[in-house]
GUMAR-413502 format. One record per residue (C-alpha): residue number from 1; residue in three letters; y, x, z. Coordinates in steps of 0.2 Angstrom, whole numbers, plus 5000, padded with zeros to 4 digits. Each point is the difference from the previous one (the first is absolute). Layout:
<sites>
SITE; NUM; ALA; Y; X; Z .
...
</sites>
This chain:
<sites>
SITE; 1; MET; 5038; 4823; 5339 .
SITE; 2; ARG; 4989; 5004; 4986 .
SITE; 3; ARG; 4997; 5017; 4992 .
SITE; 4; ARG; 5002; 5001; 4982 .
SITE; 5; ARG; 4986; 5009; 4990 .
SITE; 6; TYR; 5005; 5009; 4985 .
SITE; 7; THR; 4987; 4999; 4986 .
SITE; 8; ASP; 5000; 5008; 4982 .
SITE; 9; ARG; 5002; 4982; 4992 .
SITE; 10; GLY; 5010; 5002; 4984 .
SITE; 11; SER; 4995; 5019; 4998 .
SITE; 12; ALA; 4990; 4997; 4985 .
SITE; 13; THR; 5015; 4993; 4991 .
SITE; 14; VAL; 5009; 5015; 5003 .
SITE; 15; TRP; 4987; 5011; 4994 .
SITE; 16; SER; 4997; 4990; 4985 .
SITE; 17; VAL; 5018; 5000; 4995 .
SITE; 18; GLY; 5001; 5019; 5004 .
SITE; 19; ALA; 4984; 5002; 4988 .
SITE; 20; ILE; 5007; 4990; 4986 .
SITE; 21; GLY; 5016; 5010; 5000 .
SITE; 22; VAL; 4991; 5016; 4999 .
SITE; 23; LEU; 4989; 4994; 4985 .
SITE; 24; CYS; 5016; 4994; 4991 .
SITE; 25; ALA; 5008; 5017; 5002 .
SITE; 26; VAL; 4984; 5008; 4994 .
SITE; 27; PHE; 4999; 4988; 4985 .
SITE; 28; GLY; 5019; 5004; 4997 .
SITE; 29; VAL; 4996; 5019; 4999 .
SITE; 30; LEU; 4986; 4997; 4988 .
SITE; 31; LEU; 5010; 4990; 4988 .
SITE; 32; GLY; 5013; 5013; 5000 .
SITE; 33; LEU; 4988; 5014; 4997 .
SITE; 34; GLY; 4993; 4990; 4986 .
SITE; 35; GLN; 5017; 4996; 4992 .
SITE; 36; ALA; 5003; 5019; 5001 .
SITE; 37; VAL; 4984; 5005; 4990 .
SITE; 38; VAL; 5003; 4986; 4987 .
SITE; 39; VAL; 5017; 5008; 4997 .
SITE; 40; ARG; 4993; 5017; 4999 .
SITE; 41; HIS; 4988; 4995; 4987 .
SITE; 42; ARG; 5012; 4990; 4990 .
SITE; 43; ALA; 5011; 5015; 4999 .
SITE; 44; ALA; 4986; 5012; 4996 .
SITE; 45; GLY; 4994; 4989; 4985 .
SITE; 46; ALA; 5017; 4998; 4994 .
SITE; 47; ALA; 5002; 5019; 5000 .
SITE; 48; ASP; 4984; 5003; 4992 .
SITE; 49; LEU; 5004; 4988; 4985 .
SITE; 50; ALA; 5018; 5004; 4999 .
SITE; 51; ALA; 4996; 5019; 4998 .
SITE; 52; LEU; 4987; 4996; 4986 .
SITE; 53; ALA; 5013; 4990; 4992 .
SITE; 54; ALA; 5012; 5012; 5000 .
SITE; 55; ALA; 4988; 5014; 4995 .
SITE; 56; ASP; 4995; 4989; 4985 .
SITE; 57; HIS; 5018; 4999; 4994 .
SITE; 58; TRP; 5006; 5017; 5003 .
SITE; 59; ALA; 5004; 5004; 4981 .
SITE; 60; GLU; 5012; 4987; 5000 .
SITE; 61; GLY; 5012; 5008; 5012 .
SITE; 62; THR; 5002; 5001; 5019 .
SITE; 63; ALA; 5011; 4984; 5001 .
SITE; 64; ALA; 4987; 4989; 4989 .
SITE; 65; ALA; 4985; 5007; 5010 .
SITE; 66; CYS; 5009; 4996; 5017 .
SITE; 67; ALA; 5006; 4983; 4994 .
SITE; 68; ARG; 4981; 4996; 4996 .
SITE; 69; ALA; 4995; 5007; 5017 .
SITE; 70; ASP; 5013; 4989; 5009 .
SITE; 71; ARG; 4994; 4985; 4991 .
SITE; 72; VAL; 4983; 5003; 5004 .
SITE; 73; ALA; 5004; 5003; 5018 .
SITE; 74; ARG; 5009; 4983; 5002 .
SITE; 75; ALA; 4986; 4992; 4991 .
SITE; 76; GLN; 4989; 5006; 5015 .
SITE; 77; GLY; 5012; 4994; 5014 .
SITE; 78; ALA; 5008; 5018; 5003 .
SITE; 79; ARG; 5016; 5008; 4995 .
SITE; 80; LEU; 5002; 5017; 4992 .
SITE; 81; ALA; 5007; 5013; 5012 .
SITE; 82; ARG; 4999; 5016; 4989 .
SITE; 83; CYS; 4995; 5004; 4982 .
SITE; 84; VAL; 4999; 5017; 4994 .
SITE; 85; ILE; 4992; 5006; 4983 .
SITE; 86; VAL; 4997; 5018; 4998 .
SITE; 87; GLY; 4992; 5003; 4983 .
SITE; 88; ASP; 4986; 4987; 4998 .
SITE; 89; VAL; 4997; 4998; 5018 .
SITE; 90; SER; 5009; 4987; 5010 .
SITE; 91; ASP; 5003; 4999; 5018 .
SITE; 92; VAL; 5004; 4983; 5007 .
SITE; 93; THR; 5004; 4994; 5018 .
SITE; 94; THR; 4999; 4981; 5003 .
SITE; 95; ALA; 5006; 4991; 5015 .
SITE; 96; SER; 4993; 4983; 5007 .
SITE; 97; GLY; 5004; 4989; 5015 .
SITE; 98; GLY; 5014; 5001; 5013 .
SITE; 99; GLY; 5005; 5002; 5018 .
SITE; 100; PRO; 4986; 5008; 5010 .
SITE; 101; PHE; 4988; 4996; 4986 .
SITE; 102; ALA; 5007; 5011; 4986 .
SITE; 103; ALA; 4990; 5012; 4990 .
SITE; 104; GLU; 5003; 5013; 4988 .
SITE; 105; VAL; 4986; 5008; 4989 .
SITE; 106; ARG; 5002; 5014; 4987 .
SITE; 107; ALA; 4988; 5002; 4985 .
SITE; 108; ARG; 4999; 5012; 4986 .
SITE; 109; ALA; 4992; 4997; 4983 .
SITE; 110; GLY; 4999; 5011; 4985 .
SITE; 111; PRO; 4985; 5006; 4987 .
SITE; 112; ALA; 4985; 5009; 5006 .
SITE; 113; ALA; 5000; 5019; 5001 .
SITE; 114; SER; 4998; 5007; 4983 .
SITE; 115; ALA; 4990; 5015; 4996 .
SITE; 116; ARG; 5016; 5012; 5001 .
SITE; 117; ASP; 5002; 4994; 5018 .
SITE; 118; ALA; 4984; 5006; 5006 .
SITE; 119; PRO; 4998; 5014; 5011 .
SITE; 120; ALA; 4996; 5017; 4991 .
SITE; 121; PRO; 4983; 5007; 5004 .
SITE; 122; ALA; 4999; 5015; 5012 .
SITE; 123; ARG; 5003; 5017; 4992 .
SITE; 124; ASP; 4984; 5008; 5009 .
SITE; 125; ALA; 4988; 4986; 4994 .
SITE; 126; PRO; 4990; 5006; 4985 .
SITE; 127; ALA; 5002; 4989; 4985 .
SITE; 128; PRO; 4986; 4990; 4995 .
SITE; 129; ALA; 4989; 5005; 4985 .
SITE; 130; ARG; 5003; 4990; 4985 .
SITE; 131; ASP; 4984; 5002; 4993 .
SITE; 132; ALA; 4990; 4999; 5016 .
SITE; 133; PRO; 4986; 4986; 5000 .
SITE; 134; ALA; 5003; 4985; 5009 .
SITE; 135; PRO; 4993; 4999; 5018 .
SITE; 136; ALA; 4981; 4992; 5002 .
SITE; 137; ARG; 5001; 4983; 5004 .
SITE; 138; PRO; 4988; 4993; 5015 .
SITE; 139; ALA; 4985; 4990; 4994 .
SITE; 140; ALA; 5003; 4982; 4996 .
SITE; 141; ALA; 4992; 4987; 5014 .
SITE; 142; PRO; 4985; 4991; 4996 .
SITE; 143; ALA; 5002; 4983; 4990 .
SITE; 144; HIS; 4993; 4991; 5014 .
SITE; 145; GLY; 5014; 5005; 5012 .
SITE; 146; GLY; 5000; 4997; 5019 .
SITE; 147; PRO; 5003; 4985; 5011 .
SITE; 148; GLY; 5012; 4988; 4994 .
SITE; 149; SER; 4999; 5007; 4982 .
SITE; 150; GLY; 4991; 4985; 4992 .
SITE; 151; GLY; 4985; 5012; 4994 .
SITE; 152; GLY; 4987; 4993; 5015 .
SITE; 153; PRO; 4990; 5010; 5011 .
SITE; 154; SER; 4995; 5019; 4994 .
SITE; 155; ARG; 4983; 5004; 5001 .
SITE; 156; GLU; 5002; 5018; 4998 .
SITE; 157; PRO; 5011; 5011; 5011 .
SITE; 158; PRO; 5018; 5003; 4993 .
SITE; 159; SER; 4996; 5018; 4996 .
SITE; 160; ALA; 4986; 4997; 4989 .
SITE; 161; ALA; 5003; 5003; 4981 .
SITE; 162; ARG; 4995; 4988; 4987 .
</sites>
């Protein structure tokens, strides 16, 4: 009777199939993450543009401003989830994607802060004198400049006065 010898014949095939399976799983996860990032960026861009559109049309009324924001959001591939206009500031939320790849992003837009909105100076701080002379300016750099300024090499030290 002959004894059978067991060898490792065919084990490379099993290892190769396992490695291919792992690589496919990793590739699938990376594709999913990429899709989530794209959906998030689409929602963020749509929210920013919709908020700017609503803030630009706030004077026409809330309904008109939010209608404009909805059109802009849809043009960007998103949908308007929420639109609130308070004064001349718009607060917009857009949604993009669906299922596990859904994203909602909120954006606000309005005018820049004016001087009336700036914080008041501290009461203990002395007021600047109106007739005080302007602070002295530092001396101008020599015309030849330093390296990379196009003025060529300097023959005098930078501190030398001309």
